[in-house]
C-alpha positions as a printed NumPy array, in Angstrom:
array([[  0.   ,   0.   ,   0.   ],
       [  1.385,   3.383,  -1.013],
       [  1.984,   5.893,   1.711],
       [ -0.207,   9.   ,   1.532],
       [  1.235,  12.252,   0.242],
       [  2.364,  14.58 ,   3.01 ],
       [  0.458,  17.787,   3.573],
       [  1.801,  20.362,   1.159],
       [  2.037,  24.114,   1.605],
       [  0.056,  24.664,  -1.604],
       [ -3.017,  22.979,  -3.062],
       [ -4.598,  23.152,  -6.498],
       [ -8.194,  24.2  ,  -7.071],
       [ -9.571,  23.222, -10.492],
       [-12.652,  24.784, -12.062],
       [-15.32 ,  23.147, -14.206],
       [-13.621,  24.541, -17.321],
       [-10.221,  23.176, -16.227],
       [ -8.561,  26.35 , -14.984],
       [ -6.144,  25.537, -12.156],
       [ -5.331,  27.823,  -9.254],
       [ -2.458,  27.054,  -6.907],
       [ -3.342,  28.419,  -3.481],
       [ -1.708,  28.289,  -0.062],
       [ -3.311,  25.515,   1.975],
       [ -3.814,  27.906,   4.904],
       [ -5.895,  30.23 ,   2.703],
       [ -7.821,  27.437,   0.964],
       [ -8.781,  25.811,   4.259],
       [-10.745,  28.9  ,   5.287],
       [-13.512,  27.124,   3.378],
       [-15.01 ,  24.288,   5.443],
       [-15.633,  22.311,   2.234],
       [-12.043,  22.53 ,   1.062],
       [-10.75 ,  21.885,   4.571],
       [-12.75 ,  18.653,   4.794],
       [-11.703,  17.534,   1.318],
       [ -8.027,  18.011,   2.152],
       [ -8.129,  16.458,   5.627],
       [ -6.485,  12.998,   5.413],
       [ -8.698,  11.774,   8.274],
       [-11.744,  12.061,   5.995],
       [-10.293,   9.731,   3.363],
       [-11.124,  11.835,   0.301],
       [ -8.887,  11.447,  -2.759],
       [ -8.279,  15.221,  -2.63 ],
       [ -6.201,  14.715,   0.513],
       [ -3.879,  12.41 ,  -1.439],
       [ -3.638,  14.507,  -4.608],
       [ -3.748,  17.927,  -2.892],
       [ -6.17 ,  18.919,  -5.653],
       [ -9.83 ,  19.896,  -5.361],
       [-11.994,  19.818,  -8.489],
       [-15.165,  21.898,  -8.591],
       [-17.428,  20.722, -11.394],
       [-20.033,  23.342, -10.48 ],
       [-17.746,  26.426, -10.347],
       [-16.311,  27.982, -13.518],
       [-12.856,  29.53 , -13.793],
       [-13.969,  33.142, -13.571],
       [-15.867,  32.495, -10.354],
       [-13.162,  30.265,  -8.859],
       [-10.596,  32.99 ,  -9.548],
       [-12.679,  35.423,  -7.462],
       [-13.07 ,  32.761,  -4.769],
       [ -9.267,  32.419,  -4.632],
       [ -8.901,  36.194,  -4.386],
       [-11.353,  36.135,  -1.475],
       [ -9.493,  33.311,   0.271],
       [ -6.297,  35.38 ,   0.262],
       [ -8.181,  38.578,   1.161],
       [ -9.782,  36.806,   4.11 ],
       [ -6.483,  35.337,   5.275],
       [ -4.744,  38.713,   5.022],
       [ -7.44 ,  40.593,   6.951],
       [ -8.683,  37.892,   9.342],
       [ -7.655,  39.797,  12.483],
       [ -8.231,  43.313,  11.158],
       [-11.115,  45.596,  11.986],
       [-12.94 ,  47.912,   9.596],
       [-11.886,  46.007,   6.488],
       [-13.151,  47.368,   3.191],
       [-15.443,  45.15 ,   1.156],
       [-14.012,  43.402,  -1.869],
       [-15.018,  44.785,  -5.236],
       [-17.131,  42.22 ,  -7.057],
       [-18.349,  42.407, -10.643],
       [-22.145,  42.613, -10.567],
       [-22.442,  39.991, -13.3  ],
       [-20.73 ,  37.426, -11.029],
       [-22.51 ,  38.157,  -7.761],
       [-25.157,  35.424,  -8.056],
       [-22.618,  32.783,  -9.121],
       [-20.281,  33.859,  -6.309],
       [-23.114,  33.558,  -3.811],
       [-23.847,  30.007,  -4.982],
       [-20.138,  29.09 ,  -4.85 ],
       [-19.811,  30.585,  -1.362],
       [-22.86 ,  28.639,  -0.206],
       [-21.358,  25.386,  -1.477],
       [-17.884,  26.088,  -0.077],
       [-19.248,  27.208,   3.285],
       [-21.667,  24.351,   3.899],
       [-20.045,  21.009,   3.277],
       [-21.455,  18.741,   5.936],
       [-20.543,  20.355,   9.194],
       [-20.759,  23.163,  11.654],
       [-17.445,  24.948,  11.097],
       [-17.349,  28.671,  11.648],
       [-17.349,  29.248,   7.913],
       [-16.295,  31.529,   5.226]])
């Protein structure tokens, strides 16, 4: 039996249209869904490949999600943080992506 891959500093997020985003694990794991996928204790293949594929999120939306993950990580302890600028045409898709990434089977604090 092959030994599992060690936890890496970076993970890859892949969109439905095959765009890949390499993101720091610490930023990606702000999302409860991604955190669970990458946790070796849960036994998901993503924890072995360090890659999460999102068949319901396109590249444009996943790019904004990645920007948010870094924005959140950068400002997590700050007060009076300005809102991120979001293109109006993506707001509904971003809301659906955030809902999926924030609610993946548990009661984590969330995103």
